[in-house]
PDB file of N, CA, C and O in Angstrom:
ATOM      1  N   MET A   1      34.410 -28.395  26.501  1.00  0.00           N
ATOM      2  CA  MET A   1      34.540 -28.514  27.881  1.00  0.00           C
ATOM      3  C   MET A   1      35.524 -29.542  28.218  1.00  0.00           C
ATOM      4  O   MET A   1      35.436 -30.645  27.677  1.00  0.00           O
ATOM      5  N   PRO A   2      36.469 -29.285  29.072  1.00  0.00           N
ATOM      6  CA  PRO A   2      37.816 -30.132  29.287  1.00  0.00           C
ATOM      7  C   PRO A   2      37.466 -31.495  29.794  1.00  0.00           C
ATOM      8  O   PRO A   2      36.582 -31.515  30.650  1.00  0.00           O
ATOM      9  N   THR A   3      37.923 -32.501  29.475  1.00  0.00           N
ATOM     10  CA  THR A   3      37.419 -33.807  30.106  1.00  0.00           C
ATOM     11  C   THR A   3      37.945 -33.841  31.594  1.00  0.00           C
ATOM     12  O   THR A   3      38.999 -33.288  31.907  1.00  0.00           O
ATOM     13  N   THR A   4      37.259 -34.429  32.370  1.00  0.00           N
ATOM     14  CA  THR A   4      37.919 -35.114  33.776  1.00  0.00           C
ATOM     15  C   THR A   4      38.618 -36.161  33.951  1.00  0.00           C
ATOM     16  O   THR A   4      38.017 -37.235  33.960  1.00  0.00           O
ATOM     17  N   ARG A   5      40.055 -36.143  34.134  1.00  0.00           N
ATOM     18  CA  ARG A   5      40.670 -37.218  34.376  1.00  0.00           C
ATOM     19  C   ARG A   5      40.337 -37.642  35.425  1.00  0.00           C
ATOM     20  O   ARG A   5      40.129 -36.934  36.410  1.00  0.00           O
ATOM     21  N   ILE A   6      40.190 -39.374  35.375  1.00  0.00           N
ATOM     22  CA  ILE A   6      39.967 -40.093  36.642  1.00  0.00           C
ATOM     23  C   ILE A   6      41.308 -40.828  36.564  1.00  0.00           C
ATOM     24  O   ILE A   6      41.437 -41.518  35.553  1.00  0.00           O
ATOM     25  N   ALA A   7      42.229 -40.824  37.338  1.00  0.00           N
ATOM     26  CA  ALA A   7      43.219 -41.651  37.246  1.00  0.00           C
ATOM     27  C   ALA A   7      43.307 -42.714  38.391  1.00  0.00           C
ATOM     28  O   ALA A   7      44.058 -43.671  38.205  1.00  0.00           O
ATOM     29  N   SER A   8      42.491 -42.614  39.743  1.00  0.00           N
ATOM     30  CA  SER A   8      42.267 -43.642  40.555  1.00  0.00           C
ATOM     31  C   SER A   8      40.976 -43.329  41.217  1.00  0.00           C
ATOM     32  O   SER A   8      40.554 -42.186  41.397  1.00  0.00           O
ATOM     33  N   VAL A   9      40.397 -44.398  41.556  1.00  0.00           N
ATOM     34  CA  VAL A   9      38.973 -44.512  42.449  1.00  0.00           C
ATOM     35  C   VAL A   9      39.629 -45.168  44.047  1.00  0.00           C
ATOM     36  O   VAL A   9      40.483 -46.050  44.140  1.00  0.00           O
ATOM     37  N   GLU A  10      39.174 -44.688  44.811  1.00  0.00           N
ATOM     38  CA  GLU A  10      39.110 -45.121  46.306  1.00  0.00           C
ATOM     39  C   GLU A  10      37.718 -45.604  46.575  1.00  0.00           C
ATOM     40  O   GLU A  10      36.688 -45.045  46.198  1.00  0.00           O
ATOM     41  N   ILE A  11      37.819 -46.819  47.342  1.00  0.00           N
ATOM     42  CA  ILE A  11      36.595 -47.390  47.660  1.00  0.00           C
ATOM     43  C   ILE A  11      36.738 -47.733  48.913  1.00  0.00           C
ATOM     44  O   ILE A  11      37.720 -48.437  49.150  1.00  0.00           O
ATOM     45  N   SER A  12      35.951 -47.407  49.925  1.00  0.00           N
ATOM     46  CA  SER A  12      35.937 -47.883  51.463  1.00  0.00           C
ATOM     47  C   SER A  12      35.072 -49.091  51.437  1.00  0.00           C
ATOM     48  O   SER A  12      34.123 -49.206  50.662  1.00  0.00           O
ATOM     49  N   ASP A  13      35.446 -50.039  52.357  1.00  0.00           N
ATOM     50  CA  ASP A  13      34.686 -51.250  52.665  1.00  0.00           C
ATOM     51  C   ASP A  13      33.459 -51.262  52.567  1.00  0.00           C
ATOM     52  O   ASP A  13      32.859 -52.102  51.897  1.00  0.00           O
ATOM     53  N   SER A  14      32.766 -50.104  53.379  1.00  0.00           N
ATOM     54  CA  SER A  14      31.419 -50.025  53.341  1.00  0.00           C
ATOM     55  C   SER A  14      30.719 -49.720  52.121  1.00  0.00           C
ATOM     56  O   SER A  14      29.579 -50.153  51.955  1.00  0.00           O
ATOM     57  N   VAL A  15      31.262 -49.054  51.301  1.00  0.00           N
ATOM     58  CA  VAL A  15      30.673 -48.754  50.126  1.00  0.00           C
ATOM     59  C   VAL A  15      31.001 -49.798  49.079  1.00  0.00           C
ATOM     60  O   VAL A  15      30.276 -49.937  48.094  1.00  0.00           O
ATOM     61  N   ARG A  16      31.867 -50.388  49.238  1.00  0.00           N
ATOM     62  CA  ARG A  16      32.264 -51.413  48.233  1.00  0.00           C
ATOM     63  C   ARG A  16      30.827 -52.683  48.793  1.00  0.00           C
ATOM     64  O   ARG A  16      30.099 -53.181  47.934  1.00  0.00           O
ATOM     65  N   SER A  17      30.678 -52.973  50.094  1.00  0.00           N
ATOM     66  CA  SER A  17      29.860 -53.722  50.289  1.00  0.00           C
ATOM     67  C   SER A  17      28.430 -53.460  49.734  1.00  0.00           C
ATOM     68  O   SER A  17      27.763 -54.252  49.068  1.00  0.00           O
ATOM     69  N   LYS A  18      28.081 -52.212  50.126  1.00  0.00           N
ATOM     70  CA  LYS A  18      26.879 -51.568  49.878  1.00  0.00           C
ATOM     71  C   LYS A  18      26.425 -51.739  48.324  1.00  0.00           C
ATOM     72  O   LYS A  18      25.326 -52.186  47.994  1.00  0.00           O
ATOM     73  N   VAL A  19      27.355 -51.349  47.495  1.00  0.00           N
ATOM     74  CA  VAL A  19      27.247 -51.616  45.939  1.00  0.00           C
ATOM     75  C   VAL A  19      27.115 -52.738  45.527  1.00  0.00           C
ATOM     76  O   VAL A  19      26.600 -52.919  44.424  1.00  0.00           O
ATOM     77  N   GLY A  20      27.553 -53.805  46.320  1.00  0.00           N
ATOM     78  CA  GLY A  20      27.654 -55.220  45.852  1.00  0.00           C
ATOM     79  C   GLY A  20      26.252 -55.846  46.221  1.00  0.00           C
ATOM     80  O   GLY A  20      25.493 -56.364  45.402  1.00  0.00           O
ATOM     81  N   SER A  21      26.010 -55.715  47.633  1.00  0.00           N
ATOM     82  CA  SER A  21      24.885 -56.018  48.337  1.00  0.00           C
ATOM     83  C   SER A  21      23.381 -55.415  48.113  1.00  0.00           C
ATOM     84  O   SER A  21      22.410 -56.149  47.930  1.00  0.00           O
ATOM     85  N   LYS A  22      23.317 -54.179  48.143  1.00  0.00           N
ATOM     86  CA  LYS A  22      22.177 -53.601  47.975  1.00  0.00           C
ATOM     87  C   LYS A  22      21.710 -53.017  46.360  1.00  0.00           C
ATOM     88  O   LYS A  22      20.568 -52.718  46.011  1.00  0.00           O
ATOM     89  N   HIS A  23      22.874 -52.970  45.589  1.00  0.00           N
ATOM     90  CA  HIS A  23      22.558 -52.414  44.118  1.00  0.00           C
ATOM     91  C   HIS A  23      23.329 -53.657  43.343  1.00  0.00           C
ATOM     92  O   HIS A  23      23.587 -53.405  42.165  1.00  0.00           O
ATOM     93  N   GLY A  24      23.601 -54.523  43.661  1.00  0.00           N
ATOM     94  CA  GLY A  24      23.865 -55.824  42.957  1.00  0.00           C
ATOM     95  C   GLY A  24      24.883 -55.595  41.503  1.00  0.00           C
ATOM     96  O   GLY A  24      24.816 -56.060  40.365  1.00  0.00           O
ATOM     97  N   LEU A  25      25.797 -54.673  42.161  1.00  0.00           N
ATOM     98  CA  LEU A  25      26.994 -54.220  40.806  1.00  0.00           C
ATOM     99  C   LEU A  25      28.395 -54.820  41.495  1.00  0.00           C
ATOM    100  O   LEU A  25      28.648 -54.977  42.689  1.00  0.00           O
ATOM    101  N   SER A  26      29.098 -55.061  40.487  1.00  0.00           N
ATOM    102  CA  SER A  26      30.348 -55.309  40.809  1.00  0.00           C
ATOM    103  C   SER A  26      31.173 -54.503  40.938  1.00  0.00           C
ATOM    104  O   SER A  26      30.843 -53.557  40.223  1.00  0.00           O
ATOM    105  N   ILE A  27      32.550 -54.185  41.689  1.00  0.00           N
ATOM    106  CA  ILE A  27      33.391 -53.027  41.676  1.00  0.00           C
ATOM    107  C   ILE A  27      33.886 -53.076  40.305  1.00  0.00           C
ATOM    108  O   ILE A  27      33.821 -52.053  39.623  1.00  0.00           O
ATOM    109  N   ASP A  28      34.426 -54.268  39.773  1.00  0.00           N
ATOM    110  CA  ASP A  28      34.934 -54.080  38.307  1.00  0.00           C
ATOM    111  C   ASP A  28      33.825 -53.271  37.299  1.00  0.00           C
ATOM    112  O   ASP A  28      34.243 -52.376  36.566  1.00  0.00           O
ATOM    113  N   ASP A  29      32.470 -53.622  37.308  1.00  0.00           N
ATOM    114  CA  ASP A  29      31.725 -52.871  36.280  1.00  0.00           C
ATOM    115  C   ASP A  29      31.471 -51.303  36.601  1.00  0.00           C
ATOM    116  O   ASP A  29      31.264 -50.414  35.774  1.00  0.00           O
ATOM    117  N   VAL A  30      31.545 -51.177  38.151  1.00  0.00           N
ATOM    118  CA  VAL A  30      31.722 -49.802  38.501  1.00  0.00           C
ATOM    119  C   VAL A  30      32.784 -48.923  37.907  1.00  0.00           C
ATOM    120  O   VAL A  30      32.571 -47.886  37.279  1.00  0.00           O
ATOM    121  N   ILE A  31      34.226 -49.583  38.240  1.00  0.00           N
ATOM    122  CA  ILE A  31      35.284 -49.054  37.903  1.00  0.00           C
ATOM    123  C   ILE A  31      35.305 -48.647  35.867  1.00  0.00           C
ATOM    124  O   ILE A  31      35.611 -47.636  35.235  1.00  0.00           O
ATOM    125  N   ALA A  32      34.910 -49.758  35.537  1.00  0.00           N
ATOM    126  CA  ALA A  32      34.507 -49.776  33.939  1.00  0.00           C
ATOM    127  C   ALA A  32      33.806 -48.605  33.637  1.00  0.00           C
ATOM    128  O   ALA A  32      34.267 -47.961  32.695  1.00  0.00           O
ATOM    129  N   VAL A  33      32.613 -48.074  34.304  1.00  0.00           N
ATOM    130  CA  VAL A  33      32.077 -47.328  33.660  1.00  0.00           C
ATOM    131  C   VAL A  33      32.677 -45.728  34.355  1.00  0.00           C
ATOM    132  O   VAL A  33      32.543 -44.690  33.707  1.00  0.00           O
ATOM    133  N   ALA A  34      33.129 -45.743  35.307  1.00  0.00           N
ATOM    134  CA  ALA A  34      33.736 -44.495  35.756  1.00  0.00           C
ATOM    135  C   ALA A  34      34.856 -44.312  35.034  1.00  0.00           C
ATOM    136  O   ALA A  34      35.104 -43.120  34.851  1.00  0.00           O
ATOM    137  N   THR A  35      35.796 -45.238  34.450  1.00  0.00           N
ATOM    138  CA  THR A  35      36.811 -44.906  33.689  1.00  0.00           C
ATOM    139  C   THR A  35      36.922 -44.688  32.273  1.00  0.00           C
ATOM    140  O   THR A  35      37.899 -44.351  31.606  1.00  0.00           O
ATOM    141  N   SER A  36      35.542 -44.984  31.883  1.00  0.00           N
ATOM    142  CA  SER A  36      35.404 -45.001  30.201  1.00  0.00           C
ATOM    143  C   SER A  36      35.204 -43.708  29.896  1.00  0.00           C
ATOM    144  O   SER A  36      34.777 -42.851  30.669  1.00  0.00           O
ATOM    145  N   ARG A  37      35.581 -43.531  28.512  1.00  0.00           N
ATOM    146  CA  ARG A  37      35.563 -42.412  27.571  1.00  0.00           C
ATOM    147  C   ARG A  37      34.360 -42.062  27.186  1.00  0.00           C
ATOM    148  O   ARG A  37      34.054 -40.909  26.882  1.00  0.00           O
ATOM    149  N   THR A  38      33.621 -43.006  27.175  1.00  0.00           N
ATOM    150  CA  THR A  38      32.099 -43.165  26.427  1.00  0.00           C
ATOM    151  C   THR A  38      31.150 -42.901  27.513  1.00  0.00           C
ATOM    152  O   THR A  38      30.090 -43.482  27.280  1.00  0.00           O
ATOM    153  N   THR A  39      31.136 -42.305  28.508  1.00  0.00           N
ATOM    154  CA  THR A  39      30.255 -42.350  29.564  1.00  0.00           C
ATOM    155  C   THR A  39      29.968 -40.688  29.575  1.00  0.00           C
ATOM    156  O   THR A  39      30.803 -39.858  29.214  1.00  0.00           O
ATOM    157  N   LEU A  40      28.597 -40.373  30.072  1.00  0.00           N
ATOM    158  CA  LEU A  40      28.298 -38.956  30.453  1.00  0.00           C
ATOM    159  C   LEU A  40      28.637 -38.555  31.561  1.00  0.00           C
ATOM    160  O   LEU A  40      28.076 -39.121  32.499  1.00  0.00           O
ATOM    161  N   ARG A  41      29.560 -37.557  31.873  1.00  0.00           N
ATOM    162  CA  ARG A  41      29.851 -36.804  33.123  1.00  0.00           C
ATOM    163  C   ARG A  41      29.417 -35.470  33.307  1.00  0.00           C
ATOM    164  O   ARG A  41      29.401 -34.593  32.443  1.00  0.00           O
ATOM    165  N   GLU A  42      29.094 -35.381  34.398  1.00  0.00           N
ATOM    166  CA  GLU A  42      28.569 -33.867  35.001  1.00  0.00           C
ATOM    167  C   GLU A  42      28.915 -33.541  36.320  1.00  0.00           C
ATOM    168  O   GLU A  42      28.616 -34.318  37.227  1.00  0.00           O
ATOM    169  N   TRP A  43      29.616 -32.294  36.586  1.00  0.00           N
ATOM    170  CA  TRP A  43      29.790 -32.134  38.006  1.00  0.00           C
ATOM    171  C   TRP A  43      28.425 -31.585  38.666  1.00  0.00           C
ATOM    172  O   TRP A  43      27.520 -31.043  38.031  1.00  0.00           O
ATOM    173  N   ASP A  44      28.439 -31.788  39.847  1.00  0.00           N
ATOM    174  CA  ASP A  44      27.177 -31.342  40.547  1.00  0.00           C
ATOM    175  C   ASP A  44      27.585 -30.665  41.846  1.00  0.00           C
ATOM    176  O   ASP A  44      28.381 -31.267  42.567  1.00  0.00           O
ATOM    177  N   ASP A  45      27.141 -29.526  42.204  1.00  0.00           N
ATOM    178  CA  ASP A  45      27.573 -29.118  43.423  1.00  0.00           C
ATOM    179  C   ASP A  45      26.310 -29.114  44.340  1.00  0.00           C
ATOM    180  O   ASP A  45      25.526 -28.188  44.136  1.00  0.00           O
ATOM    181  N   SER A  46      26.090 -29.738  45.023  1.00  0.00           N
ATOM    182  CA  SER A  46      25.079 -30.221  46.000  1.00  0.00           C
ATOM    183  C   SER A  46      25.424 -29.607  47.388  1.00  0.00           C
ATOM    184  O   SER A  46      26.510 -29.674  47.963  1.00  0.00           O
ATOM    185  N   PRO A  47      24.028 -28.856  47.907  1.00  0.00           N
ATOM    186  CA  PRO A  47      24.156 -28.210  49.012  1.00  0.00           C
ATOM    187  C   PRO A  47      24.410 -29.235  50.444  1.00  0.00           C
ATOM    188  O   PRO A  47      24.900 -28.933  51.532  1.00  0.00           O
ATOM    189  N   THR A  48      23.911 -30.426  49.992  1.00  0.00           N
ATOM    190  CA  THR A  48      23.807 -31.326  50.950  1.00  0.00           C
ATOM    191  C   THR A  48      25.190 -32.279  50.808  1.00  0.00           C
ATOM    192  O   THR A  48      25.837 -32.593  51.807  1.00  0.00           O
ATOM    193  N   HIS A  49      25.547 -32.681  49.512  1.00  0.00           N
ATOM    194  CA  HIS A  49      26.801 -33.747  49.473  1.00  0.00           C
ATOM    195  C   HIS A  49      27.899 -33.138  49.158  1.00  0.00           C
ATOM    196  O   HIS A  49      28.990 -33.707  49.196  1.00  0.00           O
ATOM    197  N   GLY A  50      27.732 -31.850  48.792  1.00  0.00           N
ATOM    198  CA  GLY A  50      29.094 -31.006  48.151  1.00  0.00           C
ATOM    199  C   GLY A  50      29.304 -31.172  46.855  1.00  0.00           C
ATOM    200  O   GLY A  50      28.344 -31.476  46.146  1.00  0.00           O
ATOM    201  N   ARG A  51      30.588 -31.007  46.296  1.00  0.00           N
ATOM    202  CA  ARG A  51      30.974 -31.068  45.025  1.00  0.00           C
ATOM    203  C   ARG A  51      31.043 -32.710  44.669  1.00  0.00           C
ATOM    204  O   ARG A  51      31.601 -33.470  45.461  1.00  0.00           O
ATOM    205  N   ARG A  52      30.562 -33.104  43.680  1.00  0.00           N
ATOM    206  CA  ARG A  52      30.467 -34.418  42.988  1.00  0.00           C
ATOM    207  C   ARG A  52      30.603 -34.585  41.488  1.00  0.00           C
ATOM    208  O   ARG A  52      30.066 -33.818  40.689  1.00  0.00           O
ATOM    209  N   LEU A  53      31.399 -35.695  41.121  1.00  0.00           N
ATOM    210  CA  LEU A  53      31.057 -35.882  39.534  1.00  0.00           C
ATOM    211  C   LEU A  53      30.276 -37.139  39.380  1.00  0.00           C
ATOM    212  O   LEU A  53      30.619 -38.268  39.729  1.00  0.00           O
ATOM    213  N   LEU A  54      28.994 -36.706  38.710  1.00  0.00           N
ATOM    214  CA  LEU A  54      28.054 -37.892  38.156  1.00  0.00           C
ATOM    215  C   LEU A  54      28.273 -38.420  36.790  1.00  0.00           C
ATOM    216  O   LEU A  54      28.231 -37.838  35.706  1.00  0.00           O
ATOM    217  N   ILE A  55      28.548 -39.810  37.125  1.00  0.00           N
ATOM    218  CA  ILE A  55      28.891 -40.388  35.733  1.00  0.00           C
ATOM    219  C   ILE A  55      27.746 -41.460  35.351  1.00  0.00           C
ATOM    220  O   ILE A  55      27.330 -42.370  36.069  1.00  0.00           O
ATOM    221  N   THR A  56      27.400 -41.176  34.233  1.00  0.00           N
ATOM    222  CA  THR A  56      26.158 -42.221  33.713  1.00  0.00           C
ATOM    223  C   THR A  56      26.642 -42.874  32.655  1.00  0.00           C
ATOM    224  O   THR A  56      27.032 -42.233  31.679  1.00  0.00           O
ATOM    225  N   GLY A  57      26.694 -44.291  32.686  1.00  0.00           N
ATOM    226  CA  GLY A  57      26.911 -45.228  31.482  1.00  0.00           C
ATOM    227  C   GLY A  57      26.598 -46.675  31.504  1.00  0.00           C
ATOM    228  O   GLY A  57      25.808 -47.153  32.318  1.00  0.00           O
ATOM    229  N   TYR A  58      27.200 -47.346  30.637  1.00  0.00           N
ATOM    230  CA  TYR A  58      26.920 -48.935  30.612  1.00  0.00           C
ATOM    231  C   TYR A  58      27.878 -49.535  30.874  1.00  0.00           C
ATOM    232  O   TYR A  58      28.989 -49.187  30.473  1.00  0.00           O
ATOM    233  N   THR A  59      27.628 -50.791  31.757  1.00  0.00           N
ATOM    234  CA  THR A  59      28.586 -51.962  31.949  1.00  0.00           C
ATOM    235  C   THR A  59      29.061 -52.667  30.854  1.00  0.00           C
ATOM    236  O   THR A  59      28.426 -52.719  29.801  1.00  0.00           O
ATOM    237  N   PRO A  60      30.125 -53.213  31.020  1.00  0.00           N
ATOM    238  CA  PRO A  60      30.370 -54.056  29.856  1.00  0.00           C
ATOM    239  C   PRO A  60      29.185 -55.143  29.616  1.00  0.00           C
ATOM    240  O   PRO A  60      29.095 -55.557  28.461  1.00  0.00           O
ATOM    241  N   SER A  61      28.415 -55.570  30.415  1.00  0.00           N
ATOM    242  CA  SER A  61      27.220 -56.512  30.461  1.00  0.00           C
ATOM    243  C   SER A  61      26.016 -56.015  29.710  1.00  0.00           C
ATOM    244  O   SER A  61      25.189 -56.692  29.099  1.00  0.00           O
ATOM    245  N   GLY A  62      26.071 -54.498  29.890  1.00  0.00           N
ATOM    246  CA  GLY A  62      24.735 -53.728  29.258  1.00  0.00           C
ATOM    247  C   GLY A  62      23.840 -52.931  30.318  1.00  0.00           C
ATOM    248  O   GLY A  62      22.932 -52.177  29.969  1.00  0.00           O
ATOM    249  N   ARG A  63      24.190 -53.177  31.649  1.00  0.00           N
ATOM    250  CA  ARG A  63      23.460 -52.554  32.589  1.00  0.00           C
ATOM    251  C   ARG A  63      23.710 -51.003  32.536  1.00  0.00           C
ATOM    252  O   ARG A  63      24.824 -50.529  32.316  1.00  0.00           O
ATOM    253  N   HIS A  64      22.551 -50.231  32.763  1.00  0.00           N
ATOM    254  CA  HIS A  64      22.780 -48.724  32.764  1.00  0.00           C
ATOM    255  C   HIS A  64      22.831 -48.255  34.049  1.00  0.00           C
ATOM    256  O   HIS A  64      21.770 -48.310  34.671  1.00  0.00           O
ATOM    257  N   ILE A  65      24.067 -47.680  34.770  1.00  0.00           N
ATOM    258  CA  ILE A  65      24.291 -47.400  35.845  1.00  0.00           C
ATOM    259  C   ILE A  65      24.950 -45.853  36.157  1.00  0.00           C
ATOM    260  O   ILE A  65      25.676 -45.175  35.430  1.00  0.00           O
ATOM    261  N   ARG A  66      24.469 -45.590  37.381  1.00  0.00           N
ATOM    262  CA  ARG A  66      25.181 -44.051  37.621  1.00  0.00           C
ATOM    263  C   ARG A  66      26.266 -44.247  38.811  1.00  0.00           C
ATOM    264  O   ARG A  66      26.118 -44.946  39.814  1.00  0.00           O
ATOM    265  N   VAL A  67      27.190 -43.605  38.522  1.00  0.00           N
ATOM    266  CA  VAL A  67      28.420 -43.574  39.664  1.00  0.00           C
ATOM    267  C   VAL A  67      28.259 -42.250  40.151  1.00  0.00           C
ATOM    268  O   VAL A  67      27.761 -41.304  39.540  1.00  0.00           O
ATOM    269  N   VAL A  68      28.806 -42.265  41.512  1.00  0.00           N
ATOM    270  CA  VAL A  68      28.948 -40.853  42.290  1.00  0.00           C
ATOM    271  C   VAL A  68      30.299 -40.916  42.857  1.00  0.00           C
ATOM    272  O   VAL A  68      30.579 -41.768  43.700  1.00  0.00           O
ATOM    273  N   LEU A  69      31.202 -40.000  42.410  1.00  0.00           N
ATOM    274  CA  LEU A  69      32.590 -39.678  42.771  1.00  0.00           C
ATOM    275  C   LEU A  69      32.727 -38.543  43.474  1.00  0.00           C
ATOM    276  O   LEU A  69      32.155 -37.504  43.143  1.00  0.00           O
ATOM    277  N   PHE A  70      33.493 -38.646  44.500  1.00  0.00           N
ATOM    278  CA  PHE A  70      33.767 -37.464  45.090  1.00  0.00           C
ATOM    279  C   PHE A  70      35.397 -36.757  44.866  1.00  0.00           C
ATOM    280  O   PHE A  70      36.270 -37.615  44.999  1.00  0.00           O
ATOM    281  N   PRO A  71      35.773 -35.770  44.646  1.00  0.00           N
ATOM    282  CA  PRO A  71      37.184 -35.401  44.276  1.00  0.00           C
ATOM    283  C   PRO A  71      37.845 -35.567  45.665  1.00  0.00           C
ATOM    284  O   PRO A  71      37.110 -35.544  46.652  1.00  0.00           O
ATOM    285  N   THR A  72      39.254 -35.742  45.825  1.00  0.00           N
ATOM    286  CA  THR A  72      40.060 -36.031  46.803  1.00  0.00           C
ATOM    287  C   THR A  72      41.213 -34.598  46.573  1.00  0.00           C
ATOM    288  O   THR A  72      41.156 -33.722  45.709  1.00  0.00           O
ATOM    289  N   ALA A  73      41.987 -34.736  47.436  1.00  0.00           N
ATOM    290  CA  ALA A  73      42.973 -33.536  47.334  1.00  0.00           C
ATOM    291  C   ALA A  73      44.110 -33.791  46.428  1.00  0.00           C
ATOM    292  O   ALA A  73      44.902 -32.897  46.133  1.00  0.00           O
ATOM    293  N   THR A  74      44.206 -35.050  45.964  1.00  0.00           N
ATOM    294  CA  THR A  74      45.111 -35.455  44.981  1.00  0.00           C
ATOM    295  C   THR A  74      44.295 -35.295  43.326  1.00  0.00           C
ATOM    296  O   THR A  74      43.143 -35.667  43.108  1.00  0.00           O
ATOM    297  N   ASP A  75      45.129 -34.719  42.400  1.00  0.00           N
ATOM    298  CA  ASP A  75      44.544 -34.362  41.493  1.00  0.00           C
ATOM    299  C   ASP A  75      44.233 -36.091  40.328  1.00  0.00           C
ATOM    300  O   ASP A  75      45.046 -36.961  40.014  1.00  0.00           O
ATOM    301  N   GLY A  76      43.163 -35.997  40.088  1.00  0.00           N
ATOM    302  CA  GLY A  76      43.046 -37.147  39.252  1.00  0.00           C
ATOM    303  C   GLY A  76      42.233 -38.334  40.253  1.00  0.00           C
ATOM    304  O   GLY A  76      41.518 -39.175  39.709  1.00  0.00           O
ATOM    305  N   ALA A  77      42.387 -38.316  41.511  1.00  0.00           N
ATOM    306  CA  ALA A  77      41.863 -39.133  42.469  1.00  0.00           C
ATOM    307  C   ALA A  77      40.507 -38.742  43.025  1.00  0.00           C
ATOM    308  O   ALA A  77      40.154 -37.655  43.482  1.00  0.00           O
ATOM    309  N   PHE A  78      39.674 -40.121  42.853  1.00  0.00           N
ATOM    310  CA  PHE A  78      38.463 -39.748  43.509  1.00  0.00           C
ATOM    311  C   PHE A  78      38.212 -40.681  44.507  1.00  0.00           C
ATOM    312  O   PHE A  78      39.087 -41.496  44.796  1.00  0.00           O
ATOM    313  N   GLN A  79      36.993 -40.674  45.151  1.00  0.00           N
ATOM    314  CA  GLN A  79      36.533 -41.483  46.275  1.00  0.00           C
ATOM    315  C   GLN A  79      34.983 -41.878  45.771  1.00  0.00           C
ATOM    316  O   GLN A  79      34.211 -40.981  45.433  1.00  0.00           O
ATOM    317  N   LEU A  80      34.634 -43.124  45.749  1.00  0.00           N
ATOM    318  CA  LEU A  80      33.170 -43.714  45.371  1.00  0.00           C
ATOM    319  C   LEU A  80      32.635 -43.401  46.436  1.00  0.00           C
ATOM    320  O   LEU A  80      33.000 -43.568  47.600  1.00  0.00           O
ATOM    321  N   GLY A  81      31.441 -42.774  45.850  1.00  0.00           N
ATOM    322  CA  GLY A  81      30.154 -42.487  47.078  1.00  0.00           C
ATOM    323  C   GLY A  81      29.444 -43.451  46.821  1.00  0.00           C
ATOM    324  O   GLY A  81      29.448 -44.243  47.763  1.00  0.00           O
ATOM    325  N   THR A  82      28.665 -43.854  45.764  1.00  0.00           N
ATOM    326  CA  THR A  82      27.776 -44.828  45.505  1.00  0.00           C
ATOM    327  C   THR A  82      27.819 -44.991  44.023  1.00  0.00           C
ATOM    328  O   THR A  82      28.486 -44.219  43.334  1.00  0.00           O
ATOM    329  N   ALA A  83      27.090 -46.026  43.481  1.00  0.00           N
ATOM    330  CA  ALA A  83      26.685 -46.676  42.283  1.00  0.00           C
ATOM    331  C   ALA A  83      25.342 -47.391  42.159  1.00  0.00           C
ATOM    332  O   ALA A  83      25.011 -48.256  42.970  1.00  0.00           O
ATOM    333  N   PHE A  84      24.798 -47.129  41.434  1.00  0.00           N
ATOM    334  CA  PHE A  84      23.392 -47.973  41.286  1.00  0.00           C
ATOM    335  C   PHE A  84      22.769 -48.130  39.816  1.00  0.00           C
ATOM    336  O   PHE A  84      23.042 -47.297  38.952  1.00  0.00           O
ATOM    337  N   ALA A  85      22.037 -49.077  39.588  1.00  0.00           N
ATOM    338  CA  ALA A  85      21.443 -49.291  38.332  1.00  0.00           C
ATOM    339  C   ALA A  85      20.419 -48.104  38.396  1.00  0.00           C
ATOM    340  O   ALA A  85      19.958 -47.513  39.373  1.00  0.00           O
ATOM    341  N   THR A  86      20.227 -47.955  37.172  1.00  0.00           N
ATOM    342  CA  THR A  86      19.080 -46.607  36.615  1.00  0.00           C
ATOM    343  C   THR A  86      18.270 -47.432  35.741  1.00  0.00           C
ATOM    344  O   THR A  86      18.492 -48.612  35.472  1.00  0.00           O
ATOM    345  N   ARG A  87      17.148 -46.593  35.246  1.00  0.00           N
ATOM    346  CA  ARG A  87      16.200 -46.950  34.275  1.00  0.00           C
ATOM    347  C   ARG A  87      16.785 -45.902  33.180  1.00  0.00           C
ATOM    348  O   ARG A  87      17.074 -44.722  33.384  1.00  0.00           O
ATOM    349  N   ARG A  88      16.881 -46.603  32.016  1.00  0.00           N
ATOM    350  CA  ARG A  88      17.227 -45.793  30.852  1.00  0.00           C
ATOM    351  C   ARG A  88      16.114 -45.003  30.203  1.00  0.00           C
ATOM    352  O   ARG A  88      15.030 -45.444  29.822  1.00  0.00           O
ATOM    353  N   ARG A  89      16.625 -43.584  30.131  1.00  0.00           N
ATOM    354  CA  ARG A  89      15.689 -42.396  29.818  1.00  0.00           C
ATOM    355  C   ARG A  89      15.482 -42.484  28.242  1.00  0.00           C
ATOM    356  O   ARG A  89      14.771 -41.661  27.666  1.00  0.00           O
TER     357      ARG A  89
END
């Protein structure tokens, strides 16, 4: 399966605030997981949310998180939907 290239991640002010205040994650940690080559990536076609890329991995400090990215019209560019800590399975 081809690797999905993530060239850039756009982050709205509201998502930046939510990820930090509600989920306690730094944007640096989110970007580190989103762009790491050692993460689990899977495409999801949700009837509610549309096509999105789900990424699961570890922050540099060792927290297990999930990052949700939405593709944009530009190849390799994504919009951050959310990110949150998960319980490792």
